C-alpha positions in Angstrom: -13.6 10.2 26.1 -14.7 12.3 28.9 -16.9 15.6 28.5 -14.0 17.7 30.4 -11.4 16.2 27.5 -13.8 17.7 24.4 -14.3 20.6 26.3 -10.5 21.2 26.6 -10.2 20.6 22.8 -12.7 22.7 22.0 -11.1 25.6 24.2 -7.9 25.2 22.8 -9.1 25.8 19.1 -11.5 28.4 20.4 -8.8 30.4 22.0 -6.2 30.1 19.4 -9.2 31.5 16.4 -10.3 34.4 18.8 -6.3 35.5 19.4 -4.7 34.6 16.1 -8.1 35.9 13.5 -9.9 38.3 15.7 -8.9 41.9 15.5 -10.0 45.7 15.1 -11.7 46.9 12.5 -9.2 49.0 11.1 -7.5 49.7 14.7 -10.8 51.2 15.6 -11.5 51.0 19.5 -14.3 48.4 20.4 -14.4 46.6 17.2 -14.0 43.0 16.8 -13.7 41.0 13.8 -12.4 37.8 11.7 -9.3 38.1 9.6 -10.3 35.9 6.4 -7.1 34.3 6.2 -3.6 34.1 8.0 -1.0 34.5 7.4 -1.2 37.8 5.7 1.2 37.8 2.9 -1.0 39.9 0.6 -2.7 43.4 1.8 -6.2 43.2 2.8 -7.9 46.3 3.1 -10.1 46.8 6.2 -12.7 47.8 3.9 -12.3 44.8 1.0 -12.3 40.7 1.3 -14.3 40.4 4.8 -17.1 38.1 4.6 -20.5 38.7 5.7 -21.5 34.8 6.3 -17.8 33.9 7.8 -18.3 36.8 10.1 -22.1 35.5 11.4 -20.4 32.2 11.8 -17.9 33.4 14.0 -20.4 34.9 16.0 -22.2 31.4 16.4 -19.0 29.9 17.3 -18.5 32.6 20.3 -21.7 32.0 21.5 -20.7 28.1 21.6 -18.0 29.2 23.5 -19.8 30.9 25.9 -22.5 28.6 26.6 -19.3 26.1 27.3 -17.8 28.3 29.6 -20.9 29.2 31.2 -23.0 25.9 31.4 -20.7 23.2 31.1 -17.7 24.6 33.4 -18.1 22.7 36.6 -18.5 26.0 38.6 -19.8 28.8 36.5 -17.1 31.5 35.9 -17.4 34.7 38.1 -17.7 37.2 35.2 -19.6 37.0 32.0 -17.3 34.8 29.5 -15.2 37.0 27.4 -16.4 35.2 24.1 -20.2 36.1 24.8 -18.2 40.1 24.9 -16.4 39.8 21.4 -19.6 38.0 19.9 -21.3 41.5 20.6 -18.4 43.4 19.4 -18.2 41.2 16.2 -22.0 41.9 15.8 -21.5 45.4 15.9 -18.4 45.2 14.1 -20.4 43.5 11.1 -23.2 46.6 10.9 -20.1 49.2 10.8 -18.1 47.2 8.0 -21.3 46.8 6.1 -21.8 50.4 6.0 -24.3 50.6 9.0 -26.5 48.2 7.9 -27.2 44.6 9.2 -29.1 43.9 5.7 -27.1 42.8 2.7 -28.5 41.2 -0.8 -28.1 37.6 0.5 -31.1 35.9 2.2 -28.9 33.0 3.4 -26.1 35.4 5.1 -28.8 37.5 6.6 -30.3 34.4 8.1 -27.3 32.8 9.8 -26.3 36.2 11.3 -29.8 36.3 12.7 -29.6 32.9 14.4 -26.4 33.6 15.5 -27.4 36.8 17.1 -30.8 35.7 18.6 -28.3 33.2 20.2 -26.5 35.6 21.7 -29.0 37.6 23.2 -30.6 34.3 24.9 -27.7 33.3 26.3 -27.0 37.1 27.6 -30.4 37.0 29.5 -29.9 33.3 31.2 -26.6 34.4 32.5 -28.3 37.7 34.4 -26.7 40.1 31.8 -30.0 41.5 30.4 -29.6 40.8 26.8 -27.3 42.4 24.4 -29.2 45.3 22.7 -26.8 45.1 19.5 -27.8 41.3 19.1 -31.5 41.7 19.7 -31.5 45.0 17.2 -29.7 42.6 14.5 -32.4 39.7 15.0 -35.3 42.1 14.8 -33.8 43.7 11.8 -33.1 40.8 10.1 -36.2 38.8 11.1 -38.4 41.9 8.9 -36.0 41.5 6.1 -36.2 37.9 5.7 -40.3 38.3 5.6 -39.9 39.8 2.4 -37.6 36.9 0.4 -40.6 34.4 1.6 -43.0 34.2 -1.6 -45.2 32.0 -3.4 -43.4 32.1 -6.3 -42.7 28.4 -7.4 -45.1 27.5 -4.2 -43.4 29.1 -1.4 -39.4 28.6 -0.1 -36.9 31.4 0.1 -35.4 33.4 -2.9 -31.6 33.4 -2.0 -30.8 36.7 -2.7 -32.4 40.0 -3.9 -32.1 39.4 -7.7 -35.2 36.8 -7.1 -33.9 34.5 -9.4 -33.1 31.2 -7.6 -34.8 29.6 -4.2 -32.5 27.3 -2.4 -32.3 25.1 0.3 -29.0 27.4 1.9 -31.4 30.5 2.2 -34.5 28.2 3.1 -33.5 25.9 5.9 -31.9 28.8 8.4 -34.9 31.0 7.8 -37.1 28.5 8.4 -35.0 27.8 11.8 -35.3 31.3 12.8 -38.7 32.0 12.8 -39.4 28.2 14.3 -37.6 29.3 17.4 -39.9 32.4 17.4 -42.6 32.9 20.4 -45.2 33.8 17.7 -47.2 31.6 16.5 -47.5 33.2 13.0 -43.7 32.8 12.7 -44.1 29.4 13.7 -46.5 28.9 10.7 -44.6 30.4 8.5 -41.2 28.0 9.6 -43.4 25.0 8.7 -44.5 26.6 5.5 -41.2 26.4 4.2 -39.7 23.1 5.9 -43.2 21.4 3.9 -41.8 23.2 0.6 -38.3 21.9 0.6 -39.6 18.5 1.9 -42.4 18.7 -1.3 -39.9 20.7 -3.9 -35.9 19.8 -3.2 -35.8 16.5 -1.5 -33.7 14.2 -3.9 -35.5 10.5 -3.8 -32.8 8.4 -4.2 -31.3 9.3 -1.2 -33.6 11.6 1.2 -31.5 14.5 1.1 -31.6 17.9 0.4 -30.9 19.4 -3.0 -29.4 22.9 -3.6 -32.5 24.5 -5.1 -34.4 25.5 -8.4 -34.0 28.5 -10.5 -36.9 30.6 -11.7 -37.2 32.3 -14.9 -40.3 33.6 -16.3 -40.2 34.5 -20.3 -42.3 37.7 -21.7 -46.0 36.8 -20.9 -44.9 35.8 -17.1 -44.8 32.4 -17.7 -42.7 31.1 -14.9 -40.5 27.7 -15.7 -38.1 26.3 -13.0 -35.2 24.1 -13.1 -33.9 22.0 -10.2 -30.3 22.2 -9.4 -29.5 18.8 -7.8 -26.6 19.7 -5.9 -26.2 17.9 -2.5 -23.9 19.7 0.3 -23.5 18.5 3.8 -24.3 22.1 5.4 -27.7 22.5 3.9 -29.1 19.6 5.5 -28.1 21.1 9.1 -30.4 23.9 9.6 -33.2 22.1 8.1 -32.4 19.3 10.8 -32.9 21.9 13.2 -36.1 23.4 11.9 -37.2 19.9 12.3 -36.2 19.0 15.7 -37.9 23.1 16.7 -41.4 22.3 14.8 -41.3 18.8 16.1 -41.6 19.5 19.6 -44.7 21.9 21.1 -44.0 25.9 21.0 -46.2 28.7 21.2 -49.6 28.0 19.9 -48.5 24.4 18.3 -48.8 21.0 19.3 -45.7 18.4 19.0 -45.8 17.1 15.8 -44.7 13.3 15.2 -44.4 14.4 11.0 -41.7 17.1 11.7 -39.9 14.3 14.2 -40.3 11.3 11.7 -38.7 13.5 8.9 -35.9 14.1 11.2 -35.1 10.8 11.9 -35.1 10.3 8.1 -32.9 13.3 7.5 -30.5 11.9 10.4 -30.7 8.2 8.4 -30.2 9.7 4.8 -27.0 11.9 6.1 -25.6 8.6 7.9 -26.2 6.7 4.5 -25.0 9.3 2.0 -22.7 12.2 3.5 -20.0 10.1 5.7 -16.3 9.8 4.4 -15.7 5.5 3.7 -13.2 5.7 7.0 -13.4 8.1 9.8 -9.3 9.3 8.8 -9.3 9.4 5.2 -9.5 13.4 5.1 -13.1 13.4 3.5 -13.6 10.8 0.7 -16.3 10.4 -1.2 -19.6 9.6 0.6 -20.7 6.2 0.9 -24.1 4.9 0.1 -25.5 1.7 1.4 -28.4 -0.3 0.0 -30.9 -1.0 2.7 -30.9 2.8 3.5 -31.4 4.5 6.9 -31.4 1.1 8.8 -27.7 0.1 7.7 -26.8 4.0 8.6 -28.1 3.5 12.1 -26.2 0.2 12.5 -23.1 1.7 10.7 -22.2 5.2 11.7 -20.4 4.9 14.6 -16.8 5.6 13.9 -17.8 7.0 10.4 -17.1 10.8 9.6 -18.9 13.2 7.9 -17.7 13.6 4.4 -15.3 17.1 3.8 -16.5 19.4 1.0 -13.7 20.8 0.8 -11.1 22.6 3.5 -11.0 26.3 2.2 -13.6 29.2 0.6 -17.1 28.8 2.1 -16.7 24.8 1.6 -14.2 25.0 4.7 -17.4 25.6 6.9 -19.7 22.7 5.5 -19.7 20.0 7.7 -18.9 21.8 11.0 -22.5 23.6 10.6 -23.6 20.3 10.0 -22.0 18.7 12.9 -23.7 21.3 15.3 -27.1 20.4 14.4 -26.4 16.7 14.6 -25.5 17.6 18.1 -28.6 19.4 19.1 -30.3 16.0 17.7 -28.0 13.7 19.6 -29.5 15.2 22.9 -32.8 15.9 21.7 -35.2 13.5 23.6 -38.3 14.0 21.0 -36.3 11.9 18.5 -35.9 7.8 18.8 -32.8 6.2 20.6 -31.7 4.8 17.5 -31.7 8.4 15.5 -29.9 10.5 18.5 -26.9 7.6 18.9 -26.2 8.0 15.2 -26.3 11.5 15.3 -23.5 11.1 18.4 -21.7 8.8 16.6 -21.0 11.3 13.3 -20.3 13.9 15.7 -17.8 12.3 17.4 -16.3 10.7 14.6 -15.9 14.0 12.9 -14.6 15.8 16.1 -12.2 12.6 16.5 -10.8 13.5 12.8 -10.4 17.3 13.4 -8.6 16.9 16.3 -6.0 14.4 14.7 -5.4 16.9 12.2 -5.2 19.8 14.6 -2.5 17.8 16.5 -0.8 16.2 13.5 -0.3 19.8 12.2 0.9 21.8 14.9 1.1 25.1 13.2 -2.7 25.4 13.1 -2.6 26.3 16.6 -0.2 28.6 16.5 0.0 32.1 14.4 1.4 30.9 11.1 4.6 32.5 10.1 4.5 34.4 6.8 6.2 31.8 5.0 3.5 29.1 5.8 0.4 28.2 3.6 -2.8 30.4 4.1 -5.3 29.0 6.5 -8.5 30.7 5.7 -10.6 31.7 8.8 -13.8 29.5 7.3 -11.6 26.2 8.1 -10.6 27.5 11.7 -14.2 28.2 12.4 -15.4 24.7 11.0 -13.1 22.8 13.2 -14.1 25.2 16.4 -17.7 24.1 15.3 -17.2 20.8 15.5 -15.3 20.7 18.7 -17.9 22.6 20.0 -20.7 20.0 19.2 -18.5 17.0 20.4 -18.4 18.6 23.9 -22.2 19.4 24.1 -22.6 15.7 23.1 -20.4 14.0 25.7 -21.6 16.2 28.0 -25.1 15.1 27.7 -25.1 10.9 27.9 -28.9 10.9 28.9 -30.6 12.6 25.8 -34.1 12.7 28.1 -32.7 15.2 30.9 -34.1 18.8 30.8 -36.1 18.4 27.7 -33.2 18.6 25.4 -30.5 20.9 23.9 -32.3 23.2 22.2 -35.5 24.0 24.3 -34.3 23.7 28.0 -33.2 27.1 29.5 -29.8 25.5 29.6 -29.8 25.2 26.6 -26.6 23.9 24.6 -24.7 24.4 21.6 -27.7 26.0 19.6 -30.2 28.1 22.0 -33.7 29.5 20.6 -34.4 33.5 21.4 -36.8 34.9 23.8 -38.4 37.2 21.6 -40.5 37.0 18.0 -38.8 36.4 14.7 -38.3 40.2 14.7 -42.3 40.9 14.9 -42.1 39.5 11.4 -46.1 39.4 9.5 -48.0 36.9 7.7 
């Protein structure tokens, strides 16, 4: 299918989510935020039930759309994309809704918003708007806050939240990616340490995938014991893959690192072997596993979709997040051709499955009637993410051009920030 066709599909879902789910917070002018669900069959007061990390991914999706409108169009638009203006409004509204603060108690939430905000600011600079001050401020504030979650307890890694009892991939992965995109060398050193901790402590030896995390407990004498949570989720693999791609290439004060490229290649093979559905149209069957690991995955990934971890709640976002970072891998020339092809096949097969669901249930592309089943924002964002990822993959048939999706000035679905990660310390 042509890149224009995938772009049109992405645009269809993007416009639906922006128009159906986006709204003013409590009717306040200048605000914009996503409804957590449609139809509105039960009261949802403006200050209740809003979901910080879903809104962070709403920002990310808006930046995806702005990038597509600006960089993938045959002719650049005459005005800044509407979606980029909305991204700025959502960032401001998150701060307002969060009682005047960008920070909250979850380090993974803050890492996702820091990533989305830094992308929005960078794209604004690329298209000549001079940056988005609210987005730059969010990235700066959250970057400093993320530093406080990175400690040597249990050898390293990020705490999940401010209770500081659990370190996990969900927080460590996006934080590592945020620091890896910094222009400050010490931030990239921090990112590498976080990635190394993950691979030393949270990789399942049987599948090669990242497990969920490790519980930390201290007795009365201060002795630390740890218990690993072996759950494996699709989305946890995504930002780790993104961080490996960033750290595998040359950056400020660092040289290309073949070990990170090798890790990325092996992670893609593990995803293809262990996190795909048996059939691309099975709606999210149990993960299929192969006996010969990465080799079979690389040969057989074409037509295999990423498994679904669920259609609602937080799970509704999971495979969309992974698809985003597989798209980065699919067009990044630092990876071997086989790994890029595997990543590309996974993205496009997943997008075909997502689009088939969109057109087979027409009401998903309309504002539901009040009697229709509830559709949550998370699942709509996932569909949007997957289709934007497919548009980028389809538009870049030659991954060697322009030094890749995530490092060139006209980078693709996920762009690195110009500034350091909030001036974080060592």
